[in-house]
SEFI-552429 format. One record per residue (C-alpha): residue number from 1; x, y, z. Coordinates in pm, whole numbers, plus 32768, in hexadecimal, padded with zeros to 4 digits. Example, Ala and Ser with C-alpha at 12.3 -4.5 7.8 and 13.67 -1.06 7.14 Angstrom:
BEGIN
@k=1&X=84CE&Y=7E3E&Z=830C
@k=2&X=8557&Y=7F96&Z=82CA
//
This chain:
BEGIN
@k=1&X=5293&Y=91A0&Z=A5B5
@k=2&X=522E&Y=91D1&Z=A726
@k=3&X=5235&Y=90BB&Z=A82D
@k=4&X=50CC&Y=9100&Z=A881
@k=5&X=5069&Y=90C5&Z=A704
@k=6&X=510A&Y=8F81&Z=A701
@k=7&X=505F&Y=8F22&Z=A82E
@k=8&X=4F29&Y=8F72&Z=A7BD
@k=9&X=4F7A&Y=8EC5&Z=A646
@k=10&X=4FDD&Y=8D80&Z=A701
@k=11&X=4E9F&Y=8D96&Z=A7DE
@k=12&X=4DBF&Y=8DC0&Z=A675
@k=13&X=4E78&Y=8CB9&Z=A5D5
@k=14&X=4E49&Y=8BB0&Z=A6E4
@k=15&X=4CDC&Y=8C0B&Z=A732
@k=16&X=4C7F&Y=8C43&Z=A5B4
@k=17&X=4B91&Y=8D4F&Z=A638
@k=18&X=4BCE&Y=8EAC&Z=A675
@k=19&X=4A98&Y=8EA4&Z=A791
@k=20&X=4B31&Y=8D80&Z=A828
@k=21&X=4C9B&Y=8E0D&Z=A810
@k=22&X=4C19&Y=8F65&Z=A8B0
@k=23&X=4B6E&Y=8E9E&Z=A9CE
@k=24&X=4CAA&Y=8DC6&Z=AA05
@k=25&X=4D83&Y=8F11&Z=AA22
@k=26&X=4C73&Y=8FDF&Z=AAE0
@k=27&X=4C90&Y=90EC&Z=A9B1
@k=28&X=4B69&Y=9196&Z=A924
@k=29&X=4B38&Y=90CF&Z=A7AF
@k=30&X=4B76&Y=9229&Z=A6FA
@k=31&X=4CCF&Y=922A&Z=A79C
@k=32&X=4D11&Y=90E9&Z=A731
@k=33&X=4CC5&Y=9136&Z=A5CB
@k=34&X=4D68&Y=9267&Z=A5C5
@k=35&X=4EC3&Y=91DB&Z=A633
@k=36&X=4EA6&Y=90C7&Z=A53E
@k=37&X=4E54&Y=91E5&Z=A426
@k=38&X=4F69&Y=92A2&Z=A48E
@k=39&X=505C&Y=9163&Z=A479
@k=40&X=4FE7&Y=90F6&Z=A32D
@k=41&X=5007&Y=9278&Z=A2B5
@k=42&X=5168&Y=926C&Z=A323
@k=43&X=51CF&Y=911C&Z=A28E
@k=44&X=50F8&Y=916A&Z=A157
@k=45&X=5030&Y=901B&Z=A14F
@k=46&X=4F00&Y=8F90&Z=A1CE
@k=47&X=4F44&Y=8EBD&Z=A2EE
@k=48&X=4DCF&Y=8E1A&Z=A2FF
@k=49&X=4CF3&Y=8DC8&Z=A219
@k=50&X=4B8C&Y=8E18&Z=A273
@k=51&X=4A9C&Y=8D2E&Z=A1F4
@k=52&X=493C&Y=8DA0&Z=A25E
@k=53&X=4940&Y=8D8E&Z=A3D8
@k=54&X=4A65&Y=8C8D&Z=A3BA
@k=55&X=4BD0&Y=8CE4&Z=A3D4
@k=56&X=4CF5&Y=8C32&Z=A350
@k=57&X=4E77&Y=8C6F&Z=A359
@k=58&X=4EF7&Y=8CE1&Z=A206
@k=59&X=5039&Y=8C4D&Z=A167
@k=60&X=50E4&Y=8D99&Z=A1F9
@k=61&X=5025&Y=8D63&Z=A337
@k=62&X=50BC&Y=8C08&Z=A353
@k=63&X=5208&Y=8C65&Z=A2FF
@k=64&X=5208&Y=8D7F&Z=A404
@k=65&X=5185&Y=8CB1&Z=A52F
@k=66&X=52AC&Y=8BE7&Z=A59B
@k=67&X=5388&Y=8D29&Z=A598
@k=68&X=5287&Y=8DE2&Z=A65A
@k=69&X=527E&Y=8CC8&Z=A75C
@k=70&X=5402&Y=8CE1&Z=A76E
@k=71&X=5406&Y=8E38&Z=A76D
@k=72&X=531D&Y=8E38&Z=A8A0
@k=73&X=53E0&Y=8D1F&Z=A95B
@k=74&X=5510&Y=8DE3&Z=A91F
@k=75&X=5478&Y=8F2A&Z=A9BD
@k=76&X=5406&Y=8E3B&Z=AAF1
@k=77&X=5565&Y=8DD5&Z=AB10
@k=78&X=55FF&Y=8F28&Z=AB07
@k=79&X=54FE&Y=8FA1&Z=AC0F
@k=80&X=555F&Y=8E61&Z=ACEF
@k=81&X=56D7&Y=8EB3&Z=ACBE
@k=82&X=56E5&Y=9021&Z=AD05
@k=83&X=568D&Y=902A&Z=AE7B
@k=84&X=5759&Y=8FA4&Z=AFA3
@k=85&X=57A7&Y=8E3F&Z=AF25
@k=86&X=57FE&Y=8DE8&Z=B09E
@k=87&X=567B&Y=8DA0&Z=B0C5
@k=88&X=55DD&Y=8CE4&Z=AFA4
@k=89&X=54AF&Y=8D73&Z=AF2D
@k=90&X=53D9&Y=8D8A&Z=ADD7
@k=91&X=5301&Y=8C68&Z=AD72
@k=92&X=5351&Y=8AF8&Z=AD52
@k=93&X=5267&Y=89FD&Z=AC7E
@k=94&X=5297&Y=88B6&Z=ACB8
@k=95&X=51EA&Y=8799&Z=AC0B
@k=96&X=51A5&Y=861C&Z=AC68
@k=97&X=50C1&Y=84F4&Z=AC56
@k=98&X=4FA3&Y=84D8&Z=AD34
@k=99&X=5064&Y=83A7&Z=AE0A
@k=100&X=518F&Y=84AE&Z=AE45
@k=101&X=50A3&Y=85B5&Z=AE91
@k=102&X=5003&Y=8512&Z=AF91
@k=103&X=50F4&Y=8444&Z=B038
@k=104&X=524D&Y=848F&Z=AFF1
@k=105&X=5263&Y=8617&Z=AFC8
@k=106&X=5198&Y=86A0&Z=B0F1
@k=107&X=52A8&Y=86A4&Z=B1E3
@k=108&X=539E&Y=8742&Z=B0DC
@k=109&X=52AB&Y=8838&Z=B07D
@k=110&X=525F&Y=88A2&Z=B1F6
@k=111&X=53C8&Y=889C&Z=B24F
@k=112&X=540C&Y=898D&Z=B128
@k=113&X=52F6&Y=8A74&Z=B17A
@k=114&X=5366&Y=8A83&Z=B2E7
@k=115&X=54CD&Y=8ADC&Z=B27B
@k=116&X=5487&Y=8BBE&Z=B160
@k=117&X=533E&Y=8C6D&Z=B18B
@k=118&X=5390&Y=8D6C&Z=B093
@k=119&X=537E&Y=8C73&Z=AF79
@k=120&X=5213&Y=8C40&Z=AEDE
@k=121&X=51E4&Y=8AC5&Z=AEA0
@k=122&X=50FB&Y=8A71&Z=AD7C
@k=123&X=50AA&Y=8910&Z=AD4D
@k=124&X=504E&Y=886D&Z=AC1D
@k=125&X=4FF1&Y=8711&Z=AC1D
@k=126&X=5027&Y=861A&Z=AAEE
@k=127&X=505E&Y=84B1&Z=AA5E
@k=128&X=51CA&Y=8438&Z=AA0F
@k=129&X=516D&Y=8459&Z=A8B2
@k=130&X=5106&Y=85CA&Z=A8CA
@k=131&X=521B&Y=8652&Z=A9AF
@k=132&X=5362&Y=863E&Z=A8D1
@k=133&X=52AD&Y=86FE&Z=A7CA
@k=134&X=522A&Y=87FF&Z=A8CC
@k=135&X=53B3&Y=8806&Z=A95E
@k=136&X=5422&Y=8840&Z=A7E6
@k=137&X=532B&Y=8953&Z=A79E
@k=138&X=5387&Y=8A10&Z=A8DA
@k=139&X=5225&Y=89E4&Z=A950
@k=140&X=52BC&Y=8961&Z=AAA2
@k=141&X=5408&Y=89BD&Z=AB42
@k=142&X=5449&Y=8841&Z=ABC3
@k=143&X=538A&Y=8706&Z=AB96
@k=144&X=5387&Y=85E7&Z=AC90
@k=145&X=5342&Y=84B5&Z=ABD6
@k=146&X=534C&Y=8343&Z=ABC5
@k=147&X=53BF&Y=8313&Z=AA41
@k=148&X=54F9&Y=83AD&Z=A99F
@k=149&X=547B&Y=8477&Z=A85F
@k=150&X=54D1&Y=83C3&Z=A70D
@k=151&X=5594&Y=8485&Z=A604
@k=152&X=5577&Y=85D8&Z=A6BB
@k=153&X=56FC&Y=864A&Z=A6B7
@k=154&X=569F&Y=87A3&Z=A746
@k=155&X=562A&Y=86FB&Z=A878
@k=156&X=570E&Y=8690&Z=A99E
@k=157&X=5699&Y=8571&Z=AA97
@k=158&X=5751&Y=8539&Z=ABE2
@k=159&X=56BC&Y=83F9&Z=AC89
@k=160&X=5685&Y=8419&Z=ADF8
@k=161&X=55F9&Y=82C5&Z=AE6F
@k=162&X=5584&Y=8176&Z=AE3F
@k=163&X=5416&Y=8142&Z=AE60
@k=164&X=5371&Y=7FD6&Z=AE98
@k=165&X=5218&Y=7F8B&Z=AE00
@k=166&X=5149&Y=7E6B&Z=AE8F
@k=167&X=503C&Y=7D90&Z=AE11
@k=168&X=4F23&Y=7DB4&Z=AF09
@k=169&X=4DCC&Y=7D36&Z=AF62
@k=170&X=4CE1&Y=7D19&Z=B0A5
@k=171&X=4D68&Y=7C38&Z=B19F
@k=172&X=4C55&Y=7B4E&Z=B18C
@k=173&X=4C9C&Y=7B11&Z=B017
@k=174&X=4CF7&Y=79A9&Z=AFB8
@k=175&X=4E49&Y=7A0F&Z=AF12
@k=176&X=4EA1&Y=7ACA&Z=B079
@k=177&X=4EC8&Y=7982&Z=B10E
@k=178&X=4FC0&Y=78EB&Z=B02A
@k=179&X=513C&Y=78E0&Z=B055
@k=180&X=517F&Y=792E&Z=AEE2
@k=181&X=50A2&Y=79D4&Z=ADF1
@k=182&X=50DF&Y=79A7&Z=AC7B
@k=183&X=5057&Y=7A8B&Z=AB6C
@k=184&X=4F8A&Y=7958&Z=AAFD
@k=185&X=4EC0&Y=7956&Z=AC19
@k=186&X=4E2B&Y=7AA5&Z=ABE5
@k=187&X=4D5E&Y=7A05&Z=AAAE
@k=188&X=4BF8&Y=7A7F&Z=AABA
@k=189&X=4C3E&Y=7B88&Z=ABD9
@k=190&X=4BE0&Y=7D05&Z=ABF2
@k=191&X=4CD0&Y=7DF0&Z=ABB8
@k=192&X=4CF2&Y=7F38&Z=AC5E
@k=193&X=4DBB&Y=8026&Z=ABC3
@k=194&X=4E49&Y=818C&Z=AB7B
@k=195&X=4E08&Y=8241&Z=AA39
@k=196&X=4E81&Y=8193&Z=A8FF
@k=197&X=4FC4&Y=829E&Z=A8F4
@k=198&X=5038&Y=8229&Z=AA2E
@k=199&X=519A&Y=818C&Z=AA11
@k=200&X=5160&Y=80A2&Z=AB2E
@k=201&X=501D&Y=8029&Z=AA84
@k=202&X=50E1&Y=7FDE&Z=A95C
@k=203&X=51D1&Y=7F15&Z=AA17
@k=204&X=50E9&Y=7E33&Z=AAB7
@k=205&X=4FFF&Y=7DFC&Z=A988
@k=206&X=5133&Y=7DA2&Z=A8BE
@k=207&X=5183&Y=7C9D&Z=A9B7
@k=208&X=5024&Y=7C09&Z=A997
@k=209&X=5037&Y=7C06&Z=A81E
@k=210&X=5183&Y=7B66&Z=A82B
@k=211&X=50E1&Y=7A4A&Z=A8E2
@k=212&X=4FB3&Y=7A53&Z=A803
@k=213&X=4EBA&Y=7A93&Z=A920
@k=214&X=4D5C&Y=7B21&Z=A8E3
@k=215&X=4CD3&Y=7BD6&Z=A9F6
@k=216&X=4B43&Y=7BD9&Z=AA20
@k=217&X=4B42&Y=7D77&Z=A9F8
@k=218&X=4C0D&Y=7EB4&Z=AA49
@k=219&X=4B7E&Y=7F98&Z=AB0D
@k=220&X=4C3B&Y=80F6&Z=AAD9
@k=221&X=4C58&Y=821A&Z=ABBB
@k=222&X=4D06&Y=8376&Z=ABD2
@k=223&X=4D1D&Y=835B&Z=AD40
@k=224&X=4E1F&Y=826C&Z=AE06
@k=225&X=4D2D&Y=8290&Z=AF35
@k=226&X=4C04&Y=8227&Z=AE88
@k=227&X=4CCE&Y=80DA&Z=ADFF
@k=228&X=4D26&Y=80A1&Z=AF8D
@k=229&X=4BB5&Y=80BB&Z=AFE0
@k=230&X=4B4D&Y=7FCD&Z=AEDF
@k=231&X=4C63&Y=7EDD&Z=AF2B
@k=232&X=4C11&Y=7EDC&Z=B0AB
@k=233&X=4AB3&Y=7EA0&Z=B04D
@k=234&X=4B1A&Y=7D55&Z=AF97
@k=235&X=4AB6&Y=7DCB&Z=AE3C
@k=236&X=4BFF&Y=7D70&Z=AD83
@k=237&X=4D7C&Y=7D6E&Z=AD7F
@k=238&X=4E44&Y=7EC6&Z=AD8D
@k=239&X=4F96&Y=7F11&Z=AD15
@k=240&X=5028&Y=8035&Z=ADE2
@k=241&X=517A&Y=80DB&Z=AE65
@k=242&X=51BD&Y=805C&Z=AFBA
@k=243&X=51AD&Y=81C4&Z=B040
@k=244&X=503A&Y=81F5&Z=AFEB
@k=245&X=4FD5&Y=80C0&Z=B0D8
@k=246&X=50C6&Y=80CA&Z=B213
@k=247&X=4FAE&Y=8122&Z=B2F1
@k=248&X=4EAF&Y=801C&Z=B260
@k=249&X=4FCB&Y=7F01&Z=B275
@k=250&X=501C&Y=7F62&Z=B3D2
@k=251&X=4EB2&Y=7F48&Z=B43B
@k=252&X=4E67&Y=7DFE&Z=B388
@k=253&X=4D6B&Y=7EBF&Z=B28A
@k=254&X=4E2B&Y=7E49&Z=B152
@k=255&X=4F23&Y=7D25&Z=B125
@k=256&X=503F&Y=7D19&Z=B03E
@k=257&X=504A&Y=7BF3&Z=AF50
@k=258&X=519A&Y=7B02&Z=AF6F
@k=259&X=51BE&Y=7B41&Z=AE08
@k=260&X=5283&Y=7A57&Z=AD35
@k=261&X=52EF&Y=7B2C&Z=AC0B
@k=262&X=53FC&Y=7BED&Z=ACE4
@k=263&X=53F9&Y=7D1F&Z=AD96
@k=264&X=5385&Y=7E60&Z=ACD3
@k=265&X=53FA&Y=7FA8&Z=AD17
@k=266&X=540B&Y=810F&Z=AC68
@k=267&X=5502&Y=8229&Z=ACBC
@k=268&X=548A&Y=8383&Z=AD2C
@k=269&X=554B&Y=8492&Z=AC58
@k=270&X=5554&Y=85F4&Z=AC4E
@k=271&X=5554&Y=869F&Z=AAD6
@k=272&X=55AE&Y=8802&Z=AA6B
@k=273&X=55ED&Y=889B&Z=A92E
@k=274&X=5750&Y=88A8&Z=A8D1
@k=275&X=5747&Y=8A18&Z=A894
@k=276&X=5680&Y=8A85&Z=A9BF
@k=277&X=572F&Y=8B83&Z=AA8F
@k=278&X=575A&Y=8AE5&Z=ABE4
@k=279&X=56CE&Y=8BF1&Z=ACCF
@k=280&X=5716&Y=8BEC&Z=AE4A
@k=281&X=55B4&Y=8B6C&Z=AE7F
@k=282&X=55F6&Y=8A4B&Z=AD7C
@k=283&X=5758&Y=89F3&Z=AE1A
@k=284&X=56A8&Y=89E3&Z=AF5E
@k=285&X=55A0&Y=88EF&Z=AF01
@k=286&X=5682&Y=880E&Z=AE40
@k=287&X=5763&Y=8803&Z=AF92
@k=288&X=5635&Y=87B6&Z=B05B
@k=289&X=55BD&Y=8699&Z=AF5D
@k=290&X=5712&Y=8605&Z=AF8E
@k=291&X=572B&Y=8609&Z=B102
@k=292&X=55AD&Y=8589&Z=B14F
@k=293&X=556D&Y=849B&Z=B017
@k=294&X=56B8&Y=841B&Z=AFD1
@k=295&X=56FF&Y=82A5&Z=B05E
@k=296&X=573B&Y=82AA&Z=B1D0
@k=297&X=56AE&Y=8408&Z=B215
@k=298&X=55CE&Y=8473&Z=B31E
@k=299&X=548E&Y=8520&Z=B2D3
//
């Protein structure tokens, strides 16, 4: 089996289309077809079922896929290990949720790029629900996430820093003027929240459920920036990490409610596969995250 054939096989398995795989690889479609046919001939089994214009992985194809992905990862590790390791190179894929992408990681990524220009940084956004699986499947080299993965013994997690979470509203809102705000006082209010798989949304809604609070409605957003804009427009109550609203709080555009239910917080964590080869680039990225994201660090 050739690495080129395995790479083509993975592309077709991902796209479930010979045409789209050819476009993604910048190959002629006939070349993609020839490579898959050669791989099938070597293995003696069909890897795809051709159902008219549709393509689906056969049972043999489904069995081969994780091995093909692992072989390509090993080949990439070998390529990164052989050159002069005094100057890290290769590709580093980092996954993180949007709030980390926009507010916590940019200084880390910027400094990493300036120190190690030969490393190609690939960034992959994902939710706290998705990221542990991406790490477990080897689709990202390291995940920066809020929630520790549950029941994933093959994923190592290292905590970095505690991140406060705030209940927020427009400064003119009636609740912003109170010295103490209880969950029951959100009765009938509109909530401005992240998507349902957000770990901090779950935390906030559980508090309201425990207090038997019924809100007027929940407006769900995929963007933290959209939530902030709506909160600043007086459209409702938001719940976000403090790092995402530092500028707005400092300039009086948002107000943090004096929440009686206690301080909320989550921990920024690094996650990587237990069997992952720690390339020089990955080790340097770990060290930079520890120095810039740990308590007391300066970015």
